[in-house]
C-alpha positions, 0 to 999 in steps of 0.5 A: 246342420253345417254351413259353409261360409266364404273364407275372407280374403284379405289383400296385403297392405302395400308397404309404407312409401319411403317419402324421404328416399323419394324426396332425396331422389327428387332433389338429386334429379333437380340438381342434375337437370339444373346443372345440365341445362343451365348453360342454355340460360347463361349461354351468352355470358359463358361465351363472352367470358371464355371468348367463344361463339354461343354455338361453341359454348352450346357444345357444353350440352353436347359433350354432356349428352355424349358422355351420357350416351356412352355410360347409360347402356354400359354402367350396369354391364361394367358394375354388374354386382354393385348395389344400386344405392352405392352406384347412385351415391357415386353418381352424386360424387361425380356430379360434385366434381364436375360442377367444381371443375366448371366453376373454376375452368378458364377455357372451353376445353376444361369446361368440356372435360368437366361436363363429360363427367356430369354426363356420366353422373346424370346418365348413371343416375337416370338409368338406375333411378327407375329400378330404385324407384320400383324398390322404394314403391313397389310395382303397383305404385311405380308411376307415383314413385317415378313422378317424384324423380320427374318432379325434380326435373320440372322443379329444375326448370321452374326454379333451378335454371331461372334462379341460376340465371338470376344469380348469374346476373347478380353474382357470376355464372361460375358461382352458380356452378359452385353452389351446385357442387356444394349441394350435390356433395350434401345430397350424396350423403343423404342418398347413402342414409335414406335409400334402401339397399337395391341389389343389382339385377342378375339379368344385366347384359348386352343381350338383354338390352338388344332383346328388349329393343326387339320386343313388339313395338318397343323399337318404334317407341324408342325411335319416337322417344329419340325424335321427341327429345331431339325436337324439344332440345333443338329448341330448348338448348337455344331458348335464350336466343329465341327469347331475346327476339321477343319485343314489347311495343317494338322494344326488346325485352330485358333480362328480367323479362327473359327470366320470367318467361323461363320461369313460366316454362318451368311452372308449366312443367311443374303443374304438368308433372303433378297433373299428368303424374296422377293419371299416368299409369292409365293414360301413358299411351295417350300422352305419348302421342298427344304431348309431342304434338302440343310441344311442337305447337308450343315451340312454333308459337314462341317464334310466331308470337315474338311480338307479344310477351304475353303470348310467348309466356302462354306458349312457354307454359304449355310447352313446359306443361307437356315436356317436363313430364316426358321422362315420367311418361316414357319411364311409365311406358317402360314400367308397363311394357317391360316390367321384368327388364327395368334396368334395360328399359331405363338404360335404353331410355337414357341412351335415347335421351342423351343421344338426342340431346347430343345431336340437338346441341351439336346440330343446333349450334351449327344451324344457329350460327349459320341460319339463325334460330327460326329454322332450328325451331321449325325443324324441332317441331317437325321432329316432334310430330314424327315422334308422336306418329312413331309412338302411335304405331308403337301402341298399335304394335303393342296392342296386337302383341 
């Protein structure tokens, strides 16, 4: 008698995660985001030092975003054969030079020139980070890998910007950028040693970028992404001015209290990134709609509750909880909706991000100087709500397809 036993099927074990590589990318993201948004925390000091208005100093963020807007969709096209590990290393070198220029610049034009270089470096890094993360972790754990890079963004708000503000009070805002230059130089070496080799995608082309936007629901999602980031940064770029309105028992709060409120925003972002990162692969569609609505509520609460530092702190924490994980949300959306076009999708996300930041800093500076901070925050909340609506429509279009 013969018997037929089922042949055991074994699932290949997933390769061991390279945590050293992921942590190095997280650290690089931390330094890039700290450098990009530090001007918002020391805006009044920079403006006073170089003799310009806060709105003019805010253009440091605008030109960074403008450079990123140009570089993000073109870097893969300009360097189609360059190994993506080498590309990330060169982006770290560019950030080093940028921070060094800002640390010694005596005037606004030279400051802006240095910030242009930073915009190119951070956009190149972000556009390629999803491709490198996929190489490190594999497609099955893309969300987890992206969580590390997004955690760097969250840590920048919880530690980078507030500590930078604190150091600027003790030393000088220029010293903070000098420290950032040294740190990014060291990380350039770490990236070269720890990242795996990542050959360039052979499909990198302008037609691939445009074709990706024509996929069902993708255009709506990208438009929603732009409006979410625009609404947030209309508020966050000038958060220092909003926090200076906060009073305690009728008296304006001091610089140390402002640092605490900034830290609460960042702490919320760190917690949110970790919590949302654990479930994002299954829930990215939900968070793409819910997060912008909650962020809108948080920005309005910061303005409405200006007479209570405690309520403003709660609002800042909630705001940070949902926004600091936005890159995690939208990059996971890219990974699931266009897994065969990661470079194209990552570039589109960064283009939208930098376009929104550029508009927010430029338009926000005009509105802040002309109308004050309150109308800027109200407009930001409206744009966030529209962004949530567009992502909802994107989800429906994707489901139908």
